[in-house]
C-alpha positions as CSV (number, residue, x, y, z in Angstrom):
1,D,133.3,76.3,150.9
2,T,132.2,72.6,150.7
3,S,128.5,73.4,151.2
4,T,128.3,75.7,148.1
5,G,131.2,74.5,146.0
6,K,132.6,78.0,145.8
7,G,135.9,79.5,146.8
8,E,137.6,82.9,147.0
9,V,141.2,83.9,146.8
10,F,143.0,87.2,147.5
11,G,146.5,88.4,147.8
12,K,149.4,89.7,145.8
13,S,149.8,88.5,142.2
14,N,153.5,87.9,142.6
15,V,153.4,85.5,145.5
16,V,153.1,81.7,145.3
17,S,150.7,80.4,147.9
18,Q,152.1,77.9,150.5
19,T,149.3,75.4,149.8
20,A,146.5,75.2,147.2
21,M,144.0,72.4,146.7
22,V,141.7,72.0,143.7
23,K,138.9,69.4,143.3
24,G,137.0,68.8,140.1
25,G,135.3,66.2,138.0
26,L,136.0,64.7,134.6
27,R,133.3,63.7,132.2
28,F,134.3,61.3,129.4
29,I,132.7,59.0,126.8
30,S,135.4,56.3,126.9
31,E,138.0,54.9,129.2
32,E,140.6,55.9,126.6
33,Q,139.4,59.5,126.7
34,K,139.5,59.5,130.5
35,E,143.1,58.3,130.5
36,E,144.2,60.7,127.9
37,A,142.8,63.6,129.9
38,R,144.4,62.3,133.1
39,N,147.8,61.9,131.4
40,Q,147.7,65.5,130.1
41,M,146.9,66.7,133.7
42,R,149.8,64.6,135.1
43,E,152.1,66.3,132.6
44,I,151.0,69.7,133.6
45,V,151.4,68.9,137.3
46,A,154.9,67.4,136.7
47,N,155.9,70.7,135.1
48,N,155.6,72.7,138.4
49,L,157.8,75.7,139.1
50,P,161.3,75.4,140.8
51,Q,161.2,75.1,144.6
52,T,157.6,74.0,144.5
53,S,155.9,70.7,144.5
54,A,152.6,69.5,143.1
55,T,150.7,66.2,143.2
56,I,147.5,65.0,141.5
57,S,145.3,62.1,142.3
58,F,142.1,60.7,140.8
59,T,139.2,58.7,142.2
60,D,136.9,56.8,139.8
61,S,133.2,57.1,140.4
62,Y,131.1,56.6,137.2
63,P,132.5,54.5,134.4
64,A,132.2,55.6,130.8
65,M,129.1,55.0,128.7
66,V,130.4,54.5,125.2
67,P,127.9,55.3,122.4
68,T,127.0,51.9,120.7
69,E,124.8,50.7,117.9
70,G,122.6,48.9,120.4
71,N,122.0,52.1,122.3
72,N,121.2,53.8,119.0
73,R,118.6,51.1,118.2
74,L,117.0,51.6,121.7
75,L,116.9,55.3,121.0
76,A,115.2,54.7,117.6
77,E,112.6,52.6,119.4
78,L,112.0,55.3,122.0
79,N,111.7,57.8,119.2
80,Q,109.1,55.7,117.4
81,V,107.1,55.4,120.7
82,S,107.3,59.1,121.1
83,L,106.1,59.7,117.6
84,D,103.3,57.2,117.9
85,L,102.1,59.0,121.1
86,D,102.3,62.4,119.3
87,Q,105.0,63.6,121.7
88,G,107.4,64.6,119.0
89,E,110.9,63.4,117.9
90,V,113.4,62.2,120.5
91,I,117.0,62.7,119.5
92,G,120.1,61.7,121.3
93,Y,122.0,64.2,123.4
94,D,125.6,65.0,122.4
95,P,127.7,62.4,124.2
96,G,130.4,64.9,124.7
97,K,128.0,67.1,126.8
98,R,126.2,64.6,128.9
99,G,126.8,63.8,132.5
100,A,127.2,60.7,134.5
101,A,124.4,58.1,134.3
102,D,123.5,55.2,136.6
103,T,123.2,53.1,133.4
104,S,127.0,53.6,133.0
105,F,127.6,50.8,135.5
106,V,125.9,48.2,133.2
107,A,126.5,49.8,129.8
108,E,129.4,47.5,128.8
109,Y,127.1,44.5,129.3
110,V,123.7,45.6,128.0
111,D,122.3,48.2,125.7
112,C,121.1,51.3,127.6
113,L,119.3,54.5,127.5
114,D,119.6,57.4,130.0
115,G,117.4,60.4,130.4
116,L,113.9,58.9,130.5
117,G,112.9,61.0,133.5
118,T,111.3,64.4,133.8
119,M,112.3,67.5,132.0
120,G,113.6,70.6,133.7
121,S,116.4,73.1,133.7
122,G,119.5,74.1,135.7
123,A,120.6,70.5,136.3
124,H,122.8,70.0,139.4
125,T,122.7,73.7,140.4
126,P,120.8,75.5,143.2
127,E,118.5,76.8,140.3
128,E,117.5,73.3,139.2
129,T,113.9,72.9,138.4
130,V,111.6,70.0,137.4
131,N,108.7,70.6,135.0
132,L,106.0,68.6,136.7
133,N,103.8,68.9,133.6
134,T,106.2,66.4,131.8
135,I,105.8,63.5,134.2
136,E,102.6,62.0,132.8
137,D,103.7,62.0,129.2
138,L,107.3,60.8,129.9
139,T,106.0,58.0,132.1
140,K,103.6,56.9,129.4
141,R,106.3,57.0,126.8
142,T,108.7,54.9,129.0
143,A,105.9,52.4,129.9
144,V,105.0,51.9,126.2
145,L,108.7,51.5,125.3
146,I,109.2,48.8,128.0
147,Y,106.0,47.1,126.9
148,R,107.2,47.0,123.3
149,L,110.7,45.8,124.3
150,I,109.2,42.9,126.4
151,N,106.9,41.9,123.6
152,Q,109.3,41.9,120.7
């Protein structure tokens, strides 16, 4: 079901379906990690059962955003702004668990941060929420960060 991203199957457990299609997404922190995952998937697909065939294809969308020292320096500056505004410590999210970011498209050319927007829960699900109470503080924090970066 393309509108919900859900599917159902039924039938006997000892029958190979005539056709099956699976779609998914890969998240990765480097192009090398992406290619390693793709190569492993290609090996699995190439090892299909006798009298069956299988293919796999990939479409690139977001490039990798490799953690860098420059990004860590920006994070340290953001953290200092947050502390100065009594908004608490800001720590980086585990790169292995993060998703795609618009900044990924320029990350190989310039130091970047992602995740400066509002807080919430249930990201990218029907249960996604936005905590509107976070907008003012996070906007202030980002504005002060930009001001400090411009005036260095």
